[in-house]
C-alpha positions in Angstrom: -10.2 -16.5 4.9 -11.0 -19.2 2.4 -8.6 -20.6 -0.1 -10.7 -19.4 -3.1 -9.9 -16.5 -5.4 -9.2 -13.0 -4.0 -12.4 -11.1 -3.7 -12.1 -7.5 -5.0 -14.3 -4.5 -4.7 -13.8 -1.7 -7.2 -14.5 1.9 -6.2 -14.2 4.5 -9.0 -16.6 7.1 -10.4 -15.8 6.3 -14.0 -17.7 3.4 -15.5 -15.0 2.7 -18.2 -12.3 2.5 -15.5 -14.2 0.0 -13.5 -15.0 -2.0 -16.6 -11.3 -2.1 -17.6 -10.2 -3.1 -14.1 -12.9 -5.8 -14.0 -11.6 -7.3 -17.3 -8.0 -7.3 -16.1 -8.7 -8.8 -12.7 -11.4 -11.3 -13.7 -9.0 -12.7 -16.3 -6.8 -13.9 -13.4 -7.6 -17.4 -12.1 -7.0 -16.3 -8.5 -9.1 -13.1 -8.6 -12.7 -12.2 -8.8 -14.5 -8.8 -8.7 -17.4 -9.1 -6.3 -18.7 -5.6 -6.5 -18.5 -2.1 -8.0 -19.2 1.4 -6.6 -19.3 4.7 -8.3 -18.9 6.8 -5.1 -17.2 6.4 -1.8 -20.3 6.1 0.4 -21.6 3.2 -1.7 -18.2 1.6 -1.6 -18.2 1.8 2.2 -21.6 0.1 2.3 -20.6 -2.6 -0.1 -17.3 -3.2 1.7 -19.1 -3.8 5.0 -21.7 -6.0 3.3 -19.5 -8.1 1.0 -16.3 -8.2 3.2 -14.0 -8.2 0.1 -10.3 -9.2 0.5 -9.1 -6.1 -1.3 -10.7 -2.7 -2.2 -9.3 -0.8 -5.1 -10.2 2.8 -4.5 -9.9 6.0 -6.6 -9.2 9.2 -4.7 -11.6 11.7 -6.2 -15.1 10.3 -5.9 -18.5 11.8 -5.0 -20.0 11.7 -1.5 -16.9 10.2 0.2 -13.4 10.5 -1.3 -11.0 7.6 -1.5 -8.7 8.9 1.3 -11.5 9.0 3.8 -12.8 5.7 2.5 -9.3 4.2 3.1 -9.3 5.6 6.7 -12.7 4.1 7.5 -11.8 0.7 6.0 -8.2 0.3 6.8 -7.3 2.9 9.4 -6.4 2.2 13.1 -10.0 2.6 14.2 -11.5 0.2 11.6 -13.4 -2.5 13.4 -12.8 -5.1 10.6 -9.8 -3.8 8.6 -9.8 -4.3 4.9 -6.8 -4.1 2.6 -7.2 -1.0 0.5 -5.0 -0.2 -2.6 -5.4 3.3 -3.9 -5.4 3.4 -7.7 -5.6 6.9 -9.0 -4.7 9.4 -11.7 -3.4 11.9 -9.2 0.0 11.3 -7.7 0.3 14.4 -5.5 2.6 13.8 -2.6 0.0 14.9 -0.1 -2.4 12.2 -1.4 0.3 9.5 -1.1 1.2 10.4 2.5 -2.4 10.7 3.5 -3.4 7.4 1.9 -0.5 5.6 3.6 -1.2 7.3 7.0 -4.9 6.2 6.6 -3.9 2.5 6.2 -3.5 2.0 2.5 -1.4 -1.0 1.6 -0.5 0.3 -1.9 -0.7 3.4 -4.1 -0.8 2.8 -7.8 -1.2 5.1 -10.8 -3.8 4.2 -13.3 -1.2 4.8 -16.1 1.1 2.1 -14.6 -0.9 -0.5 -16.5 -2.6 -3.9 -15.8 0.5 -5.8 -14.8 1.2 -3.5 -11.8 -2.5 -3.6 -10.9 -2.4 -7.4 -10.7 0.9 -7.3 -8.8 -0.6 -4.7 -6.4 -3.5 -6.9 -5.5 -1.2 -9.9 -5.0 1.1 -7.9 -2.8 -1.8 -6.8 -0.6 -2.9 -10.3 -0.2 0.6 -11.4 0.8 0.7 -8.8 3.5 3.1 -6.8 1.4 2.5 -3.6 -0.4 3.3 -1.9 -3.7 3.8 1.8 -4.6 4.2 2.8 -8.3 8.0 3.1 -8.7 7.9 6.7 -10.1 6.1 7.8 -6.9 8.6 6.2 -4.6 11.6 7.7 -6.4 10.0 11.2 -6.4 9.1 11.0 -2.7 12.6 9.9 -1.7 14.1 12.7 -3.7 11.7 15.4 -2.5 11.5 14.8 1.2 12.9 17.5 3.4 13.1 17.5 7.2 11.0 14.9 9.0 8.0 16.1 10.9 8.8 17.5 14.4 6.6 15.0 16.1 8.6 12.1 14.7 12.1 13.6 14.6 13.0 12.5 18.1 11.4 9.1 18.1 13.5 6.4 19.6 15.0 4.0 17.0 14.4 0.4 18.1 16.3 -1.1 15.2 19.7 -2.8 14.8 22.1 -1.6 12.2 21.3 -4.6 10.0 17.6 -3.8 10.3 18.2 -0.2 9.4 20.0 -1.4 6.2 17.0 -3.5 5.4 14.6 -0.6 6.1 16.6 1.6 3.6 16.2 -1.1 0.9 12.5 -1.6 1.6 12.0 2.2 1.3 13.7 1.9 -2.2 11.1 -0.6 -3.2 13.4 -3.7 -3.1 11.9 -7.1 -2.9 13.1 -9.8 -0.4 15.2 -11.4 -3.2 16.8 -8.0 -4.0 17.5 -7.3 -0.3 19.1 -10.7 0.0 21.3 -10.1 -3.0 22.3 -6.7 -1.7 23.2 -7.9 1.8 24.3 -11.5 0.9 21.6 -13.2 2.8 18.8 -15.5 1.7 15.4 -14.2 0.7 13.9 -16.1 3.6 16.2 -14.4 6.0 15.3 -11.1 4.5 11.6 -11.9 4.9 12.2 -12.7 8.6 14.0 -9.5 9.1 11.2 -7.5 7.5 8.6 -9.3 9.7 10.7 -8.5 12.8 11.0 -4.8 11.7 7.2 -4.6 11.3 6.8 -5.9 14.8 9.3 -3.4 16.3 7.8 -0.4 14.5 4.2 -1.5 15.0 3.3 -1.3 11.3 1.3 -3.7 9.2 3.4 -4.0 6.0 6.3 -2.7 3.9 4.6 0.6 3.2 4.5 1.2 6.9 8.2 0.5 7.1 8.9 2.8 4.2 6.7 5.5 5.7 8.6 5.3 9.0 11.9 5.6 7.2 10.7 8.7 5.3 9.3 10.3 8.4 12.3 9.8 10.6 14.8 10.8 7.8 16.6 7.4 7.7 16.4 7.2 3.9 17.7 10.7 3.6 20.9 9.7 5.2 21.9 8.0 2.0 21.9 11.3 0.2 
């Protein structure tokens, strides 16, 4: 990848939403919008043609919805995976879980505002991820028993790594993890990278998803 600005593709069926996103993102010196699509099928074509760094995808779009678009661009079978951040009005838990399972590296609500949109793109480019805080809190409160297929999964983590996973699932940054556990942010970052390797996930969203599915975060009450 070049050292130029982050190249972004917008996929949303509302013209005014795409225009607003373009204004916000193009105002950043390290970002540029390279394409727009009003439906998921066109977004898939443009993504394969333009090879953007990040795709911002709405969920409800004609021809191909954003969840399937995410799976095709970022899922395990994607030949050339692209970072996809879902940006939507709809924060239903099923949508969140499906988006993350399909490879999304972020899930933002449109009402969260431009600052979080910019932060979400930067997090994706850093190999990190961002979920709108109100979604994270609700998911953690609302989760019941983990799925049977994951309940008896072996836990490859050390106790310290499990502490860090709990903090990642809360949405803590490396600096916040360091402050909580009295370690440096750099050490926290190393732990997070090691955890990703052990769990076979791409980013912090994958770590949080593993914590939710196995019930680790529920242990905190």
